mmCIF file of the N, C-alpha and C atoms, coordinates in Angstrom:
data_MODEL
# 
_entry.id   MODEL 
# 
loop_
_atom_site.group_PDB 
_atom_site.id 
_atom_site.type_symbol 
_atom_site.label_atom_id 
_atom_site.label_alt_id 
_atom_site.label_comp_id 
_atom_site.label_asym_id 
_atom_site.label_entity_id 
_atom_site.label_seq_id 
_atom_site.pdbx_PDB_ins_code 
_atom_site.Cartn_x 
_atom_site.Cartn_y 
_atom_site.Cartn_z 
_atom_site.occupancy 
_atom_site.B_iso_or_equiv 
_atom_site.pdbx_formal_charge 
_atom_site.auth_seq_id 
_atom_site.auth_comp_id 
_atom_site.auth_asym_id 
_atom_site.auth_atom_id 
_atom_site.pdbx_PDB_model_num 
ATOM 1  N N  . UNK A 1 1  ? 97.496 -2.155  -50.872 1.00 0.00 ? 1  UNK A N  1 
ATOM 2  C CA . UNK A 1 1  ? 96.742 -3.436  -50.481 1.00 0.00 ? 1  UNK A CA 1 
ATOM 3  C C  . UNK A 1 1  ? 97.782 -4.166  -49.929 1.00 0.00 ? 1  UNK A C  1 
ATOM 4  N N  . UNK A 1 2  ? 97.391 -4.984  -48.780 1.00 0.00 ? 2  UNK A N  1 
ATOM 5  C CA . UNK A 1 2  ? 98.104 -6.028  -48.189 1.00 0.00 ? 2  UNK A CA 1 
ATOM 6  C C  . UNK A 1 2  ? 97.904 -7.322  -48.893 1.00 0.00 ? 2  UNK A C  1 
ATOM 7  N N  . UNK A 1 3  ? 98.869 -8.231  -48.584 1.00 0.00 ? 3  UNK A N  1 
ATOM 8  C CA . UNK A 1 3  ? 98.568 -9.739  -49.061 1.00 0.00 ? 3  UNK A CA 1 
ATOM 9  C C  . UNK A 1 3  ? 97.493 -10.223 -48.289 1.00 0.00 ? 3  UNK A C  1 
ATOM 10 N N  . UNK A 1 4  ? 97.336 -9.951  -47.060 1.00 0.00 ? 4  UNK A N  1 
ATOM 11 C CA . UNK A 1 4  ? 96.230 -10.515 -46.301 1.00 0.00 ? 4  UNK A CA 1 
ATOM 12 C C  . UNK A 1 4  ? 94.900 -10.021 -46.767 1.00 0.00 ? 4  UNK A C  1 
ATOM 13 N N  . UNK A 1 5  ? 94.886 -8.736  -47.035 1.00 0.00 ? 5  UNK A N  1 
ATOM 14 C CA . UNK A 1 5  ? 93.659 -8.185  -47.751 1.00 0.00 ? 5  UNK A CA 1 
ATOM 15 C C  . UNK A 1 5  ? 93.289 -8.934  -48.928 1.00 0.00 ? 5  UNK A C  1 
ATOM 16 N N  . UNK A 1 6  ? 94.245 -9.111  -49.942 1.00 0.00 ? 6  UNK A N  1 
ATOM 17 C CA . UNK A 1 6  ? 93.889 -9.847  -51.049 1.00 0.00 ? 6  UNK A CA 1 
ATOM 18 C C  . UNK A 1 6  ? 93.313 -11.253 -50.783 1.00 0.00 ? 6  UNK A C  1 
ATOM 19 N N  . UNK A 1 7  ? 94.022 -11.971 -49.751 1.00 0.00 ? 7  UNK A N  1 
ATOM 20 C CA . UNK A 1 7  ? 93.611 -13.308 -49.558 1.00 0.00 ? 7  UNK A CA 1 
ATOM 21 C C  . UNK A 1 7  ? 92.221 -13.298 -48.931 1.00 0.00 ? 7  UNK A C  1 
ATOM 22 N N  . UNK A 1 8  ? 91.831 -12.272 -48.090 1.00 0.00 ? 8  UNK A N  1 
ATOM 23 C CA . UNK A 1 8  ? 90.700 -12.125 -47.498 1.00 0.00 ? 8  UNK A CA 1 
ATOM 24 C C  . UNK A 1 8  ? 89.559 -12.071 -48.687 1.00 0.00 ? 8  UNK A C  1 
ATOM 25 N N  . UNK A 1 9  ? 89.814 -11.137 -49.257 1.00 0.00 ? 9  UNK A N  1 
ATOM 26 C CA . UNK A 1 9  ? 88.813 -10.741 -50.624 1.00 0.00 ? 9  UNK A CA 1 
ATOM 27 C C  . UNK A 1 9  ? 88.635 -11.889 -51.425 1.00 0.00 ? 9  UNK A C  1 
ATOM 28 N N  . UNK A 1 10 ? 89.684 -12.816 -51.735 1.00 0.00 ? 10 UNK A N  1 
ATOM 29 C CA . UNK A 1 10 ? 89.469 -14.025 -52.491 1.00 0.00 ? 10 UNK A CA 1 
ATOM 30 C C  . UNK A 1 10 ? 88.683 -15.067 -51.837 1.00 0.00 ? 10 UNK A C  1 
ATOM 31 N N  . UNK A 1 11 ? 88.929 -15.192 -50.454 1.00 0.00 ? 11 UNK A N  1 
ATOM 32 C CA . UNK A 1 11 ? 88.224 -16.226 -49.912 1.00 0.00 ? 11 UNK A CA 1 
ATOM 33 C C  . UNK A 1 11 ? 86.633 -15.572 -49.748 1.00 0.00 ? 11 UNK A C  1 
ATOM 34 N N  . UNK A 1 12 ? 86.415 -14.455 -49.642 1.00 0.00 ? 12 UNK A N  1 
ATOM 35 C CA . UNK A 1 12 ? 85.043 -13.982 -49.452 1.00 0.00 ? 12 UNK A CA 1 
ATOM 36 C C  . UNK A 1 12 ? 84.420 -14.065 -50.768 1.00 0.00 ? 12 UNK A C  1 
ATOM 37 N N  . UNK A 1 13 ? 85.038 -13.912 -51.961 1.00 0.00 ? 13 UNK A N  1 
ATOM 38 C CA . UNK A 1 13 ? 84.504 -14.274 -53.219 1.00 0.00 ? 13 UNK A CA 1 
ATOM 39 C C  . UNK A 1 13 ? 84.028 -15.623 -53.429 1.00 0.00 ? 13 UNK A C  1 
ATOM 40 N N  . UNK A 1 14 ? 84.938 -16.451 -52.977 1.00 0.00 ? 14 UNK A N  1 
ATOM 41 C CA . UNK A 1 14 ? 84.653 -17.840 -53.091 1.00 0.00 ? 14 UNK A CA 1 
ATOM 42 C C  . UNK A 1 14 ? 83.366 -18.360 -52.109 1.00 0.00 ? 14 UNK A C  1 
ATOM 43 N N  . UNK A 1 15 ? 83.457 -17.813 -50.966 1.00 0.00 ? 15 UNK A N  1 
ATOM 44 C CA . UNK A 1 15 ? 82.208 -18.207 -50.070 1.00 0.00 ? 15 UNK A CA 1 
ATOM 45 C C  . UNK A 1 15 ? 80.909 -17.509 -50.702 1.00 0.00 ? 15 UNK A C  1 
ATOM 46 N N  . UNK A 1 16 ? 80.942 -16.271 -51.228 1.00 0.00 ? 16 UNK A N  1 
ATOM 47 C CA . UNK A 1 16 ? 79.690 -15.729 -51.781 1.00 0.00 ? 16 UNK A CA 1 
ATOM 48 C C  . UNK A 1 16 ? 79.110 -16.710 -52.831 1.00 0.00 ? 16 UNK A C  1 
# 
């Protein structure tokens, strides 16, 4: 997993 991937998932979770 990449740092970007983790950040993207985190942001997606917050938006959801």
